[in-house]
N, C-alpha and C positions, 0 to 999 in steps of 0.2 A: 523507757520513760519518755513520754511525749515532750516535744520542745515547748518552751515557754510560749511561743507564738503559734502552737498547734501544728497541723500538717503544713509541710513545705511543698508548694506547687511550683516546680521549675519549668520554665519554658525557654526555648532557644531557637535562634535562626542565624546561621552563619556564625559570626563571632560575637553575636549579641545574646546576652543571657539575663534573665530576670527571675526573681523568686517572689511569689505571692503567698501570703500566709492565711491560715484559717482564722486566726484571731483578728477580727476587724476587717478582714478582706483586703488588707493593705499591701503595699509594695515594699518588701524588705530590702531587696537589692536590685540594681540594674547596672550592667556593664557592657561596654562595647570595645572590641579590640584589646581586651585585657585591662582597660581603664575603668575604674569604678566611677560612675557618673552620679551616684546618689550617696549621701552620707547615711548608710544603713546601720544595721545592728545584727549581732549574732543570733542564730536561731534559738539559743538557750538564754538569751538576754530579754529582759522586759523592754518593750518599746517605750522609750522615753522621748520627751520633747515632740511627741506626735509624729515622729519620723515615718513618712510614707503612709500615714493613716487616711482613711476615708472619713469625711466629716459630713454627717447627715443625722437628722433632718434639718440641722442648721450648722453653718460653719462659724468659727470664731466665737465671740462671747455673747452671752445673754444675761442682761442685767438682773440681778437677784434671782436668776433661774425661773422667773415667772413672766407670764404673758396672758393675754386674753384673745381668744379667737372665736368669732361668732357667738359671743356671750358665754363661752366656756373658759373658766379660769384654770390655768395649768401651772404646775410647780415642779421644776426639775431639781435634782440634787446639785448643790454648789460644789463642783469639782475643781474650781479655782477659788478656794475659800479665802485666801488673803485679800482678794479683790471682790469677794461676794458675787462671783459670776458662775454660771454654768458655761462650759466651754466645749466647743467642737462636737456637739450633738450627742447621740445616744448609742452609736453602733461600733465605737472604736474597740470595745472589749468583747463584743458579741461573737459567737461562732458563725462563720459563713460556710456555705456548702458549695462544692463544685457542681455547676450545672452543665458545662460543656468543656471539653479539653481536647486540644490538638498539640502537636509538638511545639508550635510557635504561638499558641494563644490559649487563654483560659477565661471562662466566665464564672464568676462567683455570685451567689445570691444570698439574701437574708430577708426575712419577713420581720418587720418591726411591729410588734403587737402593742395594743393600747396599754398605757401606764400613766402614772400621775403627771409626768412631764410631757406626755404626748399621747392623749387619749384617742388616737387614730390608728388605722392599719395601713402600713406602707410596705410594698414589695420593692426591694432594692436589688439592682443587678449592676455589676461592674465587669466589663470585659477588657482584659489586657491583651494586646496583640503586638508582637514584634513584626516589623516590616523591614525591607532593605534600608530604609532611611532612619529607622529609630523605633520608638515605642509609641503606641496609640492606646489611649484609655477612654472608654465610652461608659458613661455613668447614666443609669436609667432609674427612675422612680415611678411607680404606679400606685395610685390610690385604690386599694382593694377593699376599702371600707364603704359604709353606706352614707357618709356625709362628707362635705368638703374638708380638706385639711391644708394646713400651711406647710410649705416646703422650701428648703434651701439646702445647698450642698457645696462641698469643696473638697480639695485634696491637699496633702501637706508634704510634698517632696522637698528634700534638702539637696540642692545641686552642688556638685563639687567637680573640680577639674585636675587636682593634683597638688597645687601648692598647699603648704601647711595652714595658711590662713587665706581669706578671700581678698585681703587688702590689695594685692597687685592685679587682681582680675579686672578686666574691662567689662563694664556693664552697660547695656542699652536697655532702657525701660521706657516703652512708648506711652507714658501716662502724663496727661496735662494737669490732673487734679489729684490732691491727696486729702485724706480725711484727718481732721484735727481731733484729738482725743483728750479725755480727762485722766486723772490719776488711776482710774480703773480700766483704762484702755478701751473706753467706750466712746463712740463718736459724739462730738459736740458741734460739728460743722465741717465745712470744706474750705480748701484754700488752693490757689494755683501753685504749681511747683516752680514757676518762674522766679529766678533769683534766690532759690533756696539750695541747700545741700542735697535736696532730694530730686533735683532735675537731672535725670539721666537720659533725656530724649536724644542727646548726642552722646555717643559712646565715650566713657571715661573710666578711669580706675576708681574702684570703690574707696580705696584709701582707708582713712580712719573713720569714715562716716558710719554712725550707728543707726541702723534702719530697723524699725518695727512699725511699719506704716501700711495702711491700706490705700491703694491707688485706684483711680477710675478715669473716665474719659480716655479710653485707650485708643490709640491709633491702630487701625486695622488695614490689612492689605486688601487687594481686590478680591481675594478668596474669603474675606470675612474674618480672618484669623489675626489675633493680636500675638506678637512675638517678643519675648524677652530673650535677649542674647547675652551670653557670657563667654569671654574669650581669655585664654591664658597667653599673654604676649610673649612669654619666655618659652613655654613648651609647645605652643602653636595649636593646642587643642581648643575647640569651641563647641558650645552646645546652645540649643535654642529650645525654650519651653514655649509652646504655642497653645492657644485656647480659642475655641469658637465663640460665637456671639452669645451663647448661653452663660458665659462667664464674663460679666462686665466689670468685675473687681479682681484685683490681685493684692494679696497681702504679701509683703516682702520683709524678710526678717534675717538679720545677721547673727542672731542667736546669742548676743553678748551676755545675757544674764545666766545662761544655761551651760554648765561645764561640759555636758555631753556634746555640744555642737558649737561652742563659743568661737565664733568667727572662722570655724573650720569649713563651713559650708554656708550656702545662701538658700533659705527657704523661699520658694516662689509658689504661692498658693492660689490657684484659680478658684474663684468663689462666685456663686450665682447671685449673692446678695452681700451687703456690707455687714459688719458686726452689729449685733442688736436688732436685726431686721424683724424678729418676731415681735418686738415691742414697737419699733418705729414704723413698720410696714414698708420700708424702703426696699423696692425691688423684690419683695416677697412673692413667691409663686403660690397661687391658690389652685390646688388640684381638686377638681370635681371627681366624684366617684367614677372609676374606670379610666380616668385621664392619666396620661403619661408625660413625664418631662425627661428630656435627654440632653446631655451635654458631653462634648468631647474635647480632650486636651491631649498633649503628647510632648515627647522630647526627641529632638533630632541632634545628632552629633557629627562632627567632621574634624579632620586634621589631626595632627599629633599622633598619639597612640590610638585615638578613637577613630 
């Protein structure tokens, strides 16, 4: 009997191991030195809370599941019905195929064919590669149709370091601005993080702070990477999620309403655009025929058991 998440594609390098799944092309587990660094799920379990999933052709929420692009009206299913939103794109439950595979890396692909919510043709490819320092994920989309198409993408890893809850973990989040949202979790404006509970530009414990917020204006290093750092002050382990300039937004989520992840882990979601970008146009990528968009993010770990 096949696993609920389809084929399990294992890769390893030294003491680093990861499992990529056929269903959604997502990342089910990732560990280093015997320490689980992702809040994953069993191969016979349904992926809940979007754990490790690939979000395309839009990340996060789309108001009423509808938008207009170049005069074409599009309507996607409302898979967040309580808020009347479509959420996290159209490929989370699709079958992906293995295009390339080595012991330490795998590339999976999926062609998104035209449908009412997205009447365009998009070839998607995600490459997962283990390195001596961690995990690198390269996400690529190519417009293989005959007309321009809108595009956005993200990923949904939940980071963990060992403690039962994230409260004692020290977080550094290099973001100067956060998005304000309405009761449907849709953006209504921006605000500086200064003077709020969401200013983690200087490392400090997460504590009891409830976070389900999109951040932007990210500080980047000389290499162009934005880095979110998480540290366990007791166990000594630390990890960093980094994202290149293709991802100017980060959704951060302590998972409080969801029993599967409730403060057990911290979702840090690199996104090419903010929520509702297919309606607002904010940071939306317009792909011309045969044009490709690529973004890369990854996880590094050090110290403790990692």
